[in-house]
C-alpha positions as CSV (number, residue, x, y, z in Angstrom):
1,X,53.6,-7.3,-63.7
2,X,53.1,-9.7,-66.5
3,X,56.2,-11.8,-65.8
4,X,55.1,-11.4,-62.2
5,X,51.3,-13.0,-63.1
6,X,52.4,-15.4,-64.9
7,X,54.6,-17.5,-62.0
8,X,52.3,-16.6,-59.5
9,X,49.4,-18.5,-61.6
10,X,50.1,-22.0,-60.3
11,X,49.7,-20.9,-56.9
12,X,46.1,-18.9,-57.6
13,X,44.7,-22.1,-59.7
14,X,45.8,-24.3,-56.7
15,X,44.1,-21.6,-54.7
16,X,40.7,-21.5,-56.6
17,X,40.8,-25.5,-57.0
18,X,41.2,-25.7,-52.8
19,X,38.5,-22.8,-52.3
20,X,35.9,-24.4,-54.9
21,X,36.3,-27.6,-52.8
22,X,35.5,-26.5,-49.7
23,X,32.2,-24.6,-51.1
24,X,31.1,-27.5,-52.6
25,X,30.9,-29.8,-49.6
26,X,30.1,-26.7,-47.8
27,X,27.0,-26.8,-50.1
28,X,26.5,-30.6,-49.7
29,X,26.7,-30.3,-46.1
30,X,24.0,-27.6,-45.7
31,X,21.6,-29.5,-48.1
32,X,21.9,-33.0,-46.2
33,X,21.7,-31.3,-42.5
34,X,18.5,-29.5,-43.7
35,X,17.1,-33.3,-45.3
36,X,18.5,-35.7,-42.2
37,X,15.8,-34.4,-39.7
38,X,13.3,-34.5,-42.3
39,X,13.6,-38.2,-43.2
40,X,13.8,-39.1,-39.7
41,X,11.1,-37.5,-38.5
42,X,9.3,-39.3,-41.8
43,X,10.3,-43.1,-40.1
44,X,6.9,-44.6,-38.8
45,X,8.6,-44.5,-34.8
46,X,6.5,-43.6,-32.0
47,X,9.8,-43.1,-30.5
48,X,10.2,-40.0,-32.7
49,X,6.7,-38.3,-31.7
50,X,8.4,-36.0,-29.9
51,X,10.9,-34.8,-32.4
52,X,8.3,-35.0,-35.0
53,X,6.0,-32.6,-33.5
54,X,8.9,-30.2,-32.7
55,X,9.7,-30.2,-36.8
56,X,6.1,-29.8,-37.7
57,X,6.0,-26.7,-35.2
58,X,9.4,-25.2,-37.3
59,X,7.6,-26.0,-40.8
60,X,4.1,-24.5,-40.1
61,X,2.9,-21.4,-41.2
62,X,0.0,-19.7,-42.2
63,X,-3.2,-21.6,-41.6
64,X,-1.8,-24.8,-40.2
65,X,-0.2,-22.6,-37.6
66,X,-2.3,-22.3,-34.5
67,X,-2.7,-18.9,-32.7
68,X,-1.2,-19.9,-29.5
69,X,2.0,-21.3,-31.1
70,X,3.1,-17.4,-32.1
71,X,5.8,-17.7,-30.2
72,X,9.0,-17.0,-32.3
73,X,7.5,-16.2,-35.7
74,X,7.5,-13.5,-38.1
75,X,4.7,-12.4,-40.5
76,X,4.2,-14.8,-43.3
77,X,4.6,-11.7,-45.3
78,X,8.2,-12.2,-45.3
79,X,8.7,-14.1,-48.0
80,X,8.8,-11.1,-49.7
81,X,12.4,-11.5,-48.5
82,X,13.2,-14.7,-50.2
83,X,12.3,-13.3,-53.1
84,X,14.1,-10.4,-53.2
85,X,17.4,-11.9,-51.9
86,X,16.4,-14.6,-54.6
87,X,16.1,-11.9,-57.5
88,X,19.0,-10.0,-56.7
89,X,21.5,-12.9,-55.9
90,X,20.6,-14.7,-59.1
91,X,20.2,-11.9,-61.0
92,X,24.3,-10.8,-59.9
93,X,25.3,-14.7,-60.4
94,X,23.6,-14.8,-63.6
95,X,24.9,-11.6,-65.2
96,X,28.5,-12.7,-63.9
97,X,28.6,-15.9,-65.4
98,X,27.1,-15.1,-68.7
99,X,29.8,-12.7,-69.3
100,X,32.3,-14.9,-67.9
101,X,31.0,-17.6,-70.4
102,X,30.9,-15.0,-73.5
103,X,34.5,-13.7,-73.0
104,X,36.3,-17.1,-71.3
105,X,34.5,-20.0,-72.3
106,X,33.7,-20.0,-76.3
107,X,31.8,-22.8,-77.7
108,X,33.3,-22.3,-81.5
109,X,36.6,-21.6,-83.4
110,X,34.6,-18.4,-84.3
111,X,34.1,-17.3,-80.7
112,X,37.6,-18.3,-79.5
113,X,38.9,-15.9,-82.4
114,X,36.9,-13.8,-80.9
115,X,37.7,-13.9,-77.2
116,X,41.8,-14.0,-78.4
117,X,41.1,-10.4,-80.4
118,X,39.4,-9.5,-76.7
119,X,42.1,-10.4,-75.1
120,X,44.7,-8.6,-77.1
121,X,42.4,-5.2,-76.9
122,X,42.6,-5.9,-72.8
123,X,46.0,-6.1,-72.9
124,X,46.5,-9.6,-72.4
125,X,44.7,-9.6,-68.9
126,X,46.5,-12.5,-66.9
127,X,43.6,-13.4,-64.9
128,X,41.8,-13.5,-68.4
129,X,44.7,-15.9,-69.3
130,X,44.4,-17.9,-66.3
131,X,40.6,-18.5,-66.1
132,X,40.8,-19.5,-70.3
133,X,43.3,-22.3,-69.0
134,X,41.4,-23.4,-66.9
135,X,38.9,-24.3,-69.1
136,X,40.8,-25.5,-72.2
137,X,38.5,-28.5,-73.4
138,X,35.0,-28.5,-75.0
139,X,33.2,-30.4,-71.9
140,X,34.5,-27.7,-69.7
141,X,33.4,-24.4,-71.6
142,X,29.9,-26.2,-72.3
143,X,29.7,-26.8,-68.2
144,X,30.3,-22.8,-68.0
145,X,27.5,-22.3,-70.7
146,X,25.4,-24.8,-68.7
147,X,25.6,-23.0,-65.4
148,X,24.7,-19.6,-67.1
149,X,21.6,-21.4,-68.9
150,X,20.5,-23.0,-65.2
151,X,21.0,-19.7,-63.5
152,X,19.0,-18.0,-66.6
153,X,15.9,-20.7,-65.8
154,X,16.3,-20.0,-61.6
155,X,16.2,-16.1,-62.9
156,X,12.8,-16.8,-64.4
157,X,11.2,-18.6,-61.9
158,X,12.5,-16.3,-58.9
159,X,11.4,-13.0,-60.7
160,X,8.0,-14.8,-61.1
161,X,7.6,-15.7,-57.3
162,X,8.5,-11.9,-56.5
163,X,6.0,-10.6,-58.7
164,X,3.1,-13.2,-56.9
165,X,4.2,-11.6,-53.4
166,X,3.1,-8.6,-54.8
167,X,0.1,-9.2,-56.8
168,X,-1.2,-12.5,-56.4
169,X,-0.9,-13.7,-52.8
170,X,-2.9,-11.4,-50.1
171,X,-1.6,-12.5,-46.8
172,X,-3.5,-12.1,-43.7
173,X,-2.2,-9.9,-40.9
174,X,-2.5,-12.7,-38.6
175,X,-0.4,-15.4,-40.8
176,X,2.8,-16.1,-39.3
177,X,5.4,-18.3,-39.9
178,X,8.3,-19.7,-37.7
179,X,11.4,-17.9,-37.2
180,X,13.3,-21.1,-38.1
181,X,11.6,-21.5,-41.1
182,X,12.6,-18.0,-42.2
183,X,15.8,-18.2,-41.7
184,X,15.4,-21.4,-43.8
185,X,14.1,-19.4,-46.5
186,X,17.0,-17.3,-46.6
187,X,19.4,-19.7,-46.9
188,X,17.2,-21.7,-49.8
189,X,17.6,-18.6,-51.5
190,X,21.1,-18.1,-51.3
191,X,22.5,-21.6,-51.7
192,X,19.9,-22.8,-54.2
193,X,21.7,-20.5,-57.3
194,X,25.1,-21.1,-55.9
195,X,24.4,-24.7,-56.3
196,X,23.7,-24.8,-59.9
197,X,26.6,-23.2,-60.6
198,X,29.6,-24.0,-58.5
199,X,31.7,-25.3,-61.3
200,X,32.6,-21.8,-62.3
201,X,31.6,-19.4,-59.5
202,X,34.7,-18.7,-57.5
203,X,36.2,-17.8,-61.4
204,X,33.7,-15.8,-62.1
205,X,34.2,-13.9,-59.1
206,X,37.6,-13.7,-59.8
207,X,37.6,-12.7,-63.1
208,X,34.8,-9.8,-62.1
209,X,36.9,-8.3,-59.6
210,X,39.8,-8.3,-62.3
211,X,37.8,-6.6,-64.9
212,X,36.7,-3.7,-62.2
213,X,40.3,-3.5,-61.1
214,X,41.4,-2.9,-64.7
215,X,38.8,-0.3,-65.4
216,X,39.5,1.5,-62.5
217,X,43.4,1.3,-62.7
218,X,44.0,1.8,-66.4
219,X,40.9,3.9,-66.7
220,X,39.6,1.9,-69.9
221,X,36.1,2.8,-71.3
222,X,33.2,0.7,-71.0
223,X,32.1,-1.3,-74.0
224,X,30.2,1.0,-75.8
225,X,26.2,0.1,-76.6
226,X,26.8,0.2,-80.6
227,X,29.6,-2.5,-79.7
228,X,27.5,-5.0,-77.6
229,X,27.4,-8.1,-79.7
230,X,23.7,-9.6,-78.6
231,X,23.6,-12.4,-81.1
232,X,27.4,-13.3,-79.6
233,X,25.8,-13.5,-76.0
234,X,23.0,-15.6,-76.8
235,X,24.2,-18.0,-79.7
236,X,26.0,-20.2,-77.4
237,X,22.8,-21.2,-75.8
238,X,21.1,-22.1,-78.9
239,X,24.3,-24.8,-78.6
240,X,23.0,-26.6,-75.5
241,X,22.0,-30.1,-76.0
242,X,18.9,-31.8,-75.6
243,X,19.3,-33.0,-72.1
244,X,19.3,-29.0,-71.4
245,X,16.3,-28.4,-73.8
246,X,14.5,-31.3,-72.0
247,X,15.1,-30.4,-68.5
248,X,13.5,-26.5,-69.8
249,X,10.5,-28.1,-70.7
250,X,9.9,-29.7,-67.9
251,X,10.7,-26.7,-65.8
252,X,8.4,-24.6,-68.1
253,X,5.5,-27.2,-67.4
254,X,5.7,-27.3,-63.3
255,X,6.1,-23.1,-63.6
256,X,3.2,-22.8,-65.3
257,X,0.8,-24.8,-63.2
258,X,2.4,-23.2,-60.5
259,X,1.4,-20.1,-61.6
260,X,-2.3,-21.7,-62.3
261,X,-2.4,-22.9,-58.7
262,X,-0.9,-19.8,-57.1
263,X,-3.5,-17.7,-58.7
264,X,-6.4,-20.0,-57.5
265,X,-5.0,-19.9,-54.1
266,X,-4.6,-15.9,-54.5
267,X,-8.1,-15.4,-55.4
268,X,-9.5,-16.9,-52.5
269,X,-8.1,-14.0,-50.0
270,X,-8.8,-10.9,-52.4
271,X,-8.1,-8.3,-50.0
272,X,-5.8,-8.3,-47.4
273,X,-7.6,-7.1,-44.5
274,X,-9.7,-10.0,-44.7
275,X,-10.5,-12.3,-42.1
276,X,-8.7,-15.4,-41.6
277,X,-11.4,-17.7,-43.4
278,X,-10.6,-20.4,-45.9
279,X,-12.5,-22.0,-48.6
280,X,-11.5,-25.4,-50.5
281,X,-9.4,-24.7,-53.5
282,X,-10.7,-25.7,-56.7
283,X,-9.1,-26.3,-60.5
284,X,-6.2,-27.3,-61.9
285,X,-4.4,-30.0,-59.9
286,X,-6.1,-28.9,-56.9
287,X,-8.3,-31.8,-58.1
288,X,-5.7,-34.4,-57.6
289,X,-3.6,-33.1,-54.9
290,X,-3.8,-31.1,-51.7
291,X,-1.0,-29.0,-52.6
292,X,-0.2,-28.8,-56.2
293,X,1.9,-25.7,-56.1
294,X,4.2,-27.5,-54.0
295,X,4.1,-30.4,-56.6
296,X,5.0,-28.0,-59.3
297,X,7.6,-26.8,-57.4
298,X,9.2,-30.1,-57.2
299,X,9.1,-30.4,-61.3
300,X,10.4,-26.9,-61.6
301,X,13.5,-28.4,-59.3
302,X,13.4,-31.9,-61.6
303,X,13.7,-29.9,-64.8
304,X,16.6,-27.7,-63.4
305,X,18.3,-31.0,-62.3
306,X,17.8,-32.7,-65.9
307,X,18.9,-29.7,-67.2
308,X,22.2,-30.4,-65.5
309,X,22.6,-33.3,-67.1
310,X,22.5,-35.1,-63.5
311,X,26.1,-35.3,-62.9
312,X,26.7,-32.8,-60.4
313,X,25.7,-34.3,-56.8
314,X,25.2,-31.1,-55.3
315,X,22.1,-30.7,-57.5
316,X,20.7,-33.9,-56.4
317,X,21.1,-33.1,-52.9
318,X,19.4,-29.7,-53.9
319,X,16.6,-31.9,-55.2
320,X,16.0,-34.3,-52.4
321,X,15.7,-31.5,-50.1
322,X,13.1,-29.5,-51.9
323,X,11.5,-32.9,-52.0
324,X,11.8,-33.8,-48.4
325,X,11.0,-30.5,-47.4
326,X,7.5,-30.0,-49.6
327,X,6.5,-33.6,-49.2
328,X,7.0,-33.2,-45.2
329,X,4.8,-29.8,-45.4
330,X,2.3,-31.3,-47.9
331,X,1.5,-34.0,-45.4
332,X,0.5,-31.7,-43.0
333,X,-1.7,-29.7,-45.1
334,X,-3.4,-32.0,-46.4
335,X,-4.3,-33.0,-42.4
336,X,-5.4,-29.4,-41.8
337,X,-8.0,-29.7,-44.9
338,X,-9.4,-33.0,-43.8
339,X,-9.6,-31.7,-40.4
340,X,-10.9,-28.3,-41.2
341,X,-13.6,-29.5,-44.1
342,X,-16.3,-32.1,-43.4
343,X,-16.5,-32.2,-47.0
344,X,-13.0,-31.9,-48.4
345,X,-12.6,-34.3,-51.6
346,X,-11.5,-37.5,-50.1
347,X,-9.9,-38.4,-53.8
348,X,-7.4,-35.9,-53.0
349,X,-3.7,-37.0,-52.3
350,X,-1.5,-35.3,-50.0
351,X,1.1,-33.7,-53.1
352,X,1.7,-37.0,-55.5
353,X,-0.8,-38.3,-57.2
354,X,-2.0,-42.2,-56.5
355,X,1.1,-42.1,-54.4
356,X,1.2,-40.1,-51.1
């Protein structure tokens, strides 16, 4: 079996490489397909008014969606589905990538020795050796751990959003969103975490599948809690570069302000059965823009982009999609505020202070 595995290794490597290329381009095509219509609708041309109106109809939700537009809509409380999906999917990717990085992508000679010992204990797994051979350089191993770090930041983000859905936002029973926006949200929280780890996602999946198969076929015992090397799992994260920590700082800045802005929005409706009356939000970044929670979201993904090192075009496309989508929605929200409230502060911008 080991000889057969060695003979099959070049074909397996080629298959993973081909599939990975297809996955990357599929994700990129998805982000471009989601961004291009928004960019077209944003062009200042009267010939695009119908297209712009159609796209706004898809983007409207909650307070800016009139009751007459409730056809093909779902409750806005279905936002819960986005974050449940995001938490489950991101957690799976994070755990798989972190375990894979620990086993296959050591960042030091000491870790390399540990991995070699682990390979010996598992009988010199063919797939273990296969994946280890795919990340021979220090840069490759660093990128695997960087993927784990990006997923860790994403996990912190989606966990907070899920908690806010339960404990902060009190969605009105009449609040709706278009089914197209709902499907877009489901796609986003599937594709965004995957876009952060395309460098090693397929290797992680095949490695995890092989580990499960070995446990089932060979009857190996799971690692005992007393043998769990917590510091061994955490230490490589401390070896990441200044770029990753600068990105994490930017991420934390946006994360904290979004938390504050969501708390302000949630306080405007303390009871879910409250009638659909709205008030002008005040506090934090609401004093300068109409949609500071969207601005904070942009900063969060900018932090992820910086933490990635900026070399992955897929993450750039993810960032462009987030900016285009939220800027488009923020402009409509700003117009709604100006129309709804005669005393709305005129010094507020839509989403980017002193710019837009």
